[in-house]
C-alpha positions in Angstrom: 0.0 0.0 0.0 1.4 3.3 -1.0 -0.4 5.8 1.1 1.2 6.4 4.7 -1.9 8.2 6.0 -3.4 6.0 8.8 -6.7 4.3 7.9 -9.8 5.7 9.5 -12.0 3.4 11.6 -14.4 3.0 8.7 -11.7 2.3 6.3 -10.0 -0.2 8.6 -13.4 -1.9 9.0 -13.9 -2.0 5.1 -10.4 -3.5 4.7 -10.9 -6.2 7.3 -14.4 -7.2 6.3 -13.3 -7.2 2.7 -10.5 -9.4 3.3 -12.5 -11.7 5.5 -15.2 -12.0 2.8 -12.6 -12.5 0.2 -11.1 -15.5 2.1 -14.6 -16.9 2.6 -15.4 -16.8 -1.0 -18.3 -14.3 -0.5 -17.9 -12.4 -3.7 -20.6 -9.9 -3.4 -19.8 -9.0 0.3 -16.1 -8.7 -0.5 -16.8 -6.5 -3.5 -19.1 -4.2 -1.4 -16.5 -3.7 1.3 -13.5 -3.4 -1.0 -15.2 -1.0 -3.2 -16.2 1.2 -0.3 -12.5 1.3 0.7 -11.4 2.3 -2.9 -13.7 5.2 -2.9 -11.3 6.9 -0.4 -8.1 4.8 -1.0 -7.8 4.4 -4.8 -4.0 3.8 -4.6 -4.1 0.3 -2.9 -2.7 -2.1 -5.5 -3.6 -5.2 -3.5 -7.3 -4.1 -3.1 -7.4 -3.7 -6.8 -5.9 -7.1 -7.1 -8.5 -8.7 -4.9 -11.3 -6.9 -6.7 -10.0 -8.2 -10.0 -10.1 -11.8 -8.8 -13.6 -11.3 -7.4 -14.8 -10.0 -10.8 -13.1 -13.0 -12.4 -15.1 -15.3 -10.1 -18.2 -13.5 -11.3 -17.2 -14.2 -15.0 -17.0 -10.4 -15.6 -13.6 -10.4 -17.4 -13.7 -6.8 -18.5 -14.0 -5.5 -14.9 -11.4 -8.1 -13.7 -8.9 -7.0 -16.3 -9.4 -3.3 -15.6 -8.8 -4.0 -11.8 -5.7 -5.9 -12.5 -4.3 -3.4 -14.9 -4.8 -0.7 -12.2 -3.1 -2.9 -9.7 -0.1 -3.1 -12.0 -0.1 0.6 -12.8 0.2 1.2 -9.1 2.8 -1.6 -8.6 4.5 -2.6 -11.7 6.4 -5.3 -9.7 3.2 -6.9 -8.6 3.9 -10.5 -9.8 0.7 -12.1 -8.8 -1.4 -9.5 -10.6 0.7 -9.8 -13.6 0.2 -13.6 -13.7 -3.5 -13.3 -13.1 -3.8 -10.7 -15.8 -1.9 -13.0 -18.3 -4.5 -15.8 -17.5 -7.4 -13.4 -18.2 -6.0 -12.3 -21.5 -5.6 -16.0 -22.4 -9.2 -16.6 -21.6 -10.3 -13.7 -23.8 -8.2 -15.2 -26.7 -5.6 -12.3 -26.4 -2.8 -14.8 -26.7 -0.1 -12.4 -27.8 -0.7 -10.1 -24.8 -0.9 -13.1 -22.4 2.4 -14.4 -23.5 4.1 -11.0 -23.5 2.9 -10.4 -19.9 4.0 -13.8 -18.8 7.5 -13.3 -20.5 8.0 -10.0 -18.7 7.0 -11.5 -15.4 9.5 -14.4 -15.8 12.2 -12.1 -17.1 11.8 -9.7 -14.2 11.9 -12.4 -11.5 14.9 -14.4 -12.7 17.5 -11.5 -12.0 19.9 -12.8 -9.5 18.8 -16.5 -9.0 21.3 -19.2 -8.8 21.9 -21.4 -11.8 19.0 -23.9 -12.3 16.8 -22.1 -9.7 13.2 -21.5 -10.5 11.9 -17.9 -10.5 9.2 -16.9 -7.8 6.5 -16.8 -10.4 7.1 -20.3 -11.6 7.4 -21.4 -8.0 4.0 -19.9 -7.3 2.4 -21.4 -10.4 3.8 -24.9 -9.4 2.5 -24.5 -5.7 -0.9 -23.5 -7.0 -1.1 -26.6 -9.2 -0.2 -28.8 -6.3 -2.8 -27.1 -4.3 -5.4 -27.6 -6.9 -4.5 -31.2 -6.9 -4.8 -31.3 -3.2 -8.2 -29.8 -3.5 -9.3 -32.5 -5.9 -8.0 -35.2 -3.6 -9.8 -33.7 -0.7 -13.0 -33.4 -2.6 -12.8 -37.2 -3.5 -12.1 -38.2 0.1 -8.5 -39.1 -0.5 -7.2 -37.1 2.5 -3.8 -38.5 2.7 -3.0 -37.7 -0.9 -4.6 -34.3 -0.3 -2.2 -33.6 2.6 0.9 -34.7 0.6 -0.1 -32.3 -2.3 -0.7 -29.4 0.0 2.7 -30.1 1.7 4.4 -30.2 -1.7 2.7 -26.8 -2.6 4.0 -25.3 0.7 7.6 -26.7 0.1 7.6 -24.4 -2.8 5.9 -21.4 -1.4 5.6 -21.5 2.4 4.2 -18.0 2.6 1.0 -19.1 0.8 -1.1 -19.3 3.9 -4.3 -19.9 2.3 -2.9 -23.3 1.3 -1.7 -23.9 4.8 -5.2 -23.2 6.0 -6.5 -26.0 3.7 -3.7 -28.3 4.9 -4.8 -27.7 8.4 -8.5 -28.6 7.6 -7.4 -31.9 5.7 -5.2 -32.9 8.6 -8.0 -32.5 11.0 -10.4 -34.4 8.8 -7.7 -37.1 8.4 -7.7 -37.7 12.3 -4.5 -35.7 12.9 -5.8 -32.9 14.9 -2.5 -31.9 16.7 -0.8 -31.3 13.3 -3.8 -29.5 12.2 -3.7 -27.1 15.1 0.0 -26.5 14.5 -0.7 -25.4 10.8 -3.6 -23.3 11.7 -1.6 -21.5 14.6 1.1 -20.8 11.9 -1.4 -19.2 9.6 -2.7 -17.0 12.5 0.8 -16.0 13.6 1.3 -14.7 10.1 -2.2 -13.3 9.7 -4.0 -12.7 13.0 -6.8 -11.1 11.2 -7.6 -14.4 9.4 -10.9 -15.4 11.1 -11.5 -18.4 8.9 -8.4 -20.0 10.4 -9.4 -19.0 13.9 -12.8 -20.7 13.4 -11.0 -23.8 12.0 -8.6 -23.8 15.0 -11.7 -23.9 17.3 -13.2 -26.8 15.5 -9.8 -28.6 15.7 -9.6 -28.0 19.6 -13.4 -29.4 19.7 -12.2 -32.5 17.8 -9.3 -32.9 20.3 -11.8 -33.0 23.1 -11.0 -29.4 24.3 -14.4 -27.7 24.2 -13.2 -24.7 26.4 -10.4 -23.8 24.1 -12.8 -24.1 21.3 -15.3 -21.8 22.7 -12.5 -19.3 23.6 -11.5 -19.1 19.9 -15.0 -18.8 18.6 -15.8 -16.1 21.1 -12.7 -14.1 20.2 -13.8 -14.3 16.4 -17.3 -13.1 17.4 -15.7 -10.3 19.4 -14.1 -9.1 16.1 -17.0 -10.0 13.8 -20.3 -10.4 15.8 -22.3 -11.5 12.6 -19.8 -14.2 11.6 -22.2 -17.1 10.8 -19.7 -20.0 11.1 -18.5 -19.0 14.6 -22.1 -18.7 15.8 -22.9 -22.2 14.3 -19.9 -23.6 16.2 -20.9 -22.2 19.5 -24.4 -23.7 19.0 -22.7 -27.0 18.1 -20.6 -27.1 21.4 -23.7 -26.4 23.5 -25.6 -29.4 22.0 -23.0 -32.0 21.4 -20.1 -33.6 23.4 -16.5 -33.3 22.0 -15.9 -36.1 19.6 -12.8 -38.3 20.4 -12.1 -39.0 16.7 -12.5 -36.0 14.5 -15.0 -36.0 11.6 -15.8 -33.3 9.2 -17.6 -30.9 11.4 -20.6 -28.7 10.5 -19.3 -25.3 9.1 -15.9 -26.7 8.1 -14.4 -25.3 4.9 
């Protein structure tokens, strides 16, 4: 973010709610909050980037491209935005523009790499491919294979905490809640504002037979976002059911 002026309370709320909605996959809500922020903070490249991805999820490629181009105008070194924009050009059949953008991204990231090392953009693409494979395994119920794929993704890009979140959920669903809790705590150390991971940490504590710790996590989430539906569901769950000794996919898990 380029601006150094401190966010106002309303702007900070729009930023936090926008990020939370983005991470939950709530497209309309995220666009509402982030759009409100951009009305007063139009020079935030990462907000334009998220808005571009949200428009892509809606199938609105024109607005998605405009937002990603604005993110790159503000931050020409924004590798993720450049890669996303190249993908959108390809979807629209603008193959020359897509290849040119991808080539500039690769050239800009190779600079001082050791011989034989992969550039960060390529590492990120490979990490996301491993993560997509992990998602497919998880949907098919092949949790051990999903865990291995997520771990391979994180070997390449350990800073991709959205993938680490999915690893934590898969570990819990596979009956490894202690490992799941460790991964989710690592996400929260890097991103304490990630309420989705805090909710999942509570579910993991519940699966470990630690309902008091679970309730503490969910209440902390609701203190920051009183309308957070998954945390509300979890609190109702803990009031009506004993903690399970063996973890299963709990209601509200993502």
